[in-house]
N, C-alpha and C positions, 0 to 999 in steps of 0.2 A: 436631470441633477446634475449641481456643481461637484467638479472633485480636483484635487490636489496632489502630488505628485511630488515624493522627497527622494531623492537620490544619493544616499554618501557616497562618495569615488574617491579612490588614492590608488594613484598611478594605474588606471582606465586607459590609456590612449587607444590601447588596441580594440576596444570594445565601446565607448560611451558613444560615440557617432553612431553608430548600429541599433546602440539602445536607444536613443531621441529620435533617430526617425524612424523609429518602430513606435513611438510615440507621437509625433506629428502624422504617421500613414493611419492613426487612428479613425473608428468610423464617429465616433464623439470624443471630439478632443478635451484635455482637462484646461481647468480654467488657467492653474497656474502649474509650474515644472521648477522647483529646486536643486538644482547640483551641488551637494557641497563636497569640494575639492578640499579633501583634507590631507593636508601637507603633501600633497601630488608633487613627485620633481622629473614629471616628465609632462607633455603638449597636452593633460588634461583641458586644466584652463580655456587655454588657448582654441582648442575643440570645443567647447562647452560657449565660448561666447562668441564663436563663427552662426554655429546654432541659434543663440539668442539673438543675434542681428537682424536676423531673418523673420525670428517666431518671437516678439516682445515678450511673451508668456512664459517664457524661459527665463531665467534667472542664474545668474555663476552665486554661492557665496564662500568665500573663503576661509578655510580653519586650520589652526598648527594642533598638532597633537604628538603625543609619543610615535615614533617610529614604530614601533615593536608591532608587529601585528597581533593582536590576541583579539578570539571571537567573541562576539556579545557588546562588549563594554566601549570598545573605541566607535563601532558603527553607529549605536543607539546614541551615543553624544555627539555625533556629526549630526545624526539626523535631527534632534534636538534644536542643533544650533539652526538646523533648516527650518524646523517645524516654529522655531521661534520670530523667523522674517513674515510670515505669513496672516494673515486675518485670519476668524474664524466664519469668515461666508463660504463654507464647503458642505458639502451633506456628505462625502465620504471622502477621508484621506489615507493614501498611498504610499508604503516603506518598499519603494523598489531598490535592487542592486543594478550596480553598472555595465553590469556585463550579460543582457539580456535581450531576446526580439520578441515582442509579444505579437498574437496574431493581429490581424487591424480590426477584428471585432471587439477582441477581450475586453477593453473596458465598458463596451455599449451592451456587453452578455455581461458584466457585474452590475449593472445601473438597472437589468432587468431582474437579477438576483434581488438587490437591495428594494425594488419598486413592488416584488411581491408578495414579501411577507415583512410587516415592520421589526417584529422579532428577531430578525439576521442582522446579525452584527461582526460577522468576519464573511469577504469572499475570495476564493482565489483559485488559479489552476491546476496546472502539474509542471514540474522543471523536466528537459527532456535533453540529454546530452547524445556528441555527436559520438560515436563507436563503428569505426570500419565502415564508415561513410552511409550511415545510419543514426537516424534522429530516435535513440531508444528513451525509455522512461527512465529518470534518475531515481531508483529506488529506495531511497533512505529513508522515508518514514511510510505510516499507515496513509493509507487513502481517504482518511477524514481528516488526515492534517494539514494545513496551509504552510509551505514550505516558507522561511525566514525571506526571500529571495524577493518574495510579492505577497504584502500583505495589505488587503482592501478593509478601513473601517468603518464603520457606518459612525457619525460624529458621535450620538449619544453614550453607544459602546465603549469607544474609545478614553469618552473624558470619562467613563464609570469603572473603569477597568485602571485606571490612571496612568493613561498612557502608556510607551512602553519602556521596561528596566533597563539601565542602561550596566547588564550584569549579562555573560550566558546562560542559556535557559531561557532568555525574553522571548524568544519565539514559541516557545514552550507555552510559559506563563501566563500570557495573553489569552490563549485560547480557554485555559482550564477555568479562569479570572471569567471569561465569557459563560463560561458553562454556570460558574458559581453563580454571576449575577440574571442567571436565565436566557442568555442571548444563545442564538441556531448560528453556525459555524458551517458555512457550506463550500462545500468544493465541485466544481464542476469538470470533470475530465476531458470534456470538448474541448476547454484551452490549455492549448499544448503550448508552454514559452520555451524558447532554445536558450537553455543555459549554455553560456559559453567558455565558462571557466568552472571544472568541477566543483563541487563545493570542498572546502577547507584548504583545498590549494596552497596558501599562504601559512597555512597554520604553523606553530612550532611545536618543537618538543611541552614547552609547559602548559600549551592548549588540551593536551590528552588528558592532564590533572584537570582541569576545569569541565571537561564533562561529568566527572563525578561529582564535581565542587556543584556543580549545576543541579543535579540529580536530590542533593542534602539541602539546597538552596529550595527547592521547590517543596520539600516538606516529601517527600516519600517515602524514608524510612531505607534501613537497608535490605529488607527482602524484596524491597520493590526497584531499588536501584541495582541490586544484582543481577534482577530478571530484566530489567531494563537496558543494563551494562552488556550482558551476553546476546542480546538480540541486535542492538546496534553492533557489536564489533563484528557480530556474524555476517552482518549487512553488508562495514562495507570489507568482509574478505581478510578481516585480521583479528584474530581470534586472543592477538596477547595485548589487543587493547582494552581487553574485559580487563586483567588483573591495574591496569593506570586508570581506566576509570574507579573500579571498587578504591583504589586506591587514593585517588582524588575525594571521594566520597569521606572516607575515612579521617583525610586531614583535616578539610572543613568540621568535621563533626570535632574531632579533637579541640582544634583552636576554636569552638564554639560560635563558628560565621553565623551573620545574622542571617534569617532567610529572608526570600523576594516576597515572601505571604504572610501573615497574619495565621495564628493556632486556629482559626475558624475556620480557616483556606486551607491551612495545610491538614485538616481533619477532612474536609470536602475532596481534596485532591489526592487524599489517600484511598478513599472509597470509592472515589469513581476511577481510579486506575486498578482497582482491585476489580468492581464490578465489569470495566473492559476486558481484563485479563479472564474473567469466567467466561465470557461470552464467546471470546476465541477458544477454549478448551471444549466447551459443552454445547 
């Protein structure tokens, strides 16, 4: 199976070399890797070009966007720029962060999952962060969710969900739409990806409200948002975030922001979320 990787990157001189080396060390290599240098002011571009010289399947695309780091929109706009440079001769496409170290069998294992069932639409491993000289699970999400840092999509699934949405919540709506269109999402606990920078390390205060806006844009409704907000705030060890998330939701609702999904999809998503909550309770 052919696969392409697109890596949005902003000031990642510290990590991008490690990420690219871990891709070069894969047991099954990608056909193409595009690193999108998004407004970097450091040596990110020159590091990527040095790798590209020795590995012609690696390329660099330069992009300029606002310097402010808001989760979601910026990274997906950069991803889209990279995707636009590629043809469609791939079986699955990968959106990866620029601060990861993949185990050498990562993509071979992903390929084996895709080959095992034509209805598998997405595959991913788990993120591990370094704490006290140990690599521990970055426990921000449920075990059936693939982290936004490394998403692999089968081409027909990627096309059917309409690609990736340039908004916060993109890495949740993609999986919900997968389920809406009856694709399977597979997570593999044997695939341990080293995440070199903690999630949200660069988010500014504005981003706090964005999470609540994202819950609104997914069609969650108030009660599901409140439960999801409380759960996420507790997981992050910052209970005060609960109020920011709920406020973000209420602001988006009063502004009548456009949803990322259709009304039919929003209804499905609410029903699916309630079902998952009931399964955990009983």
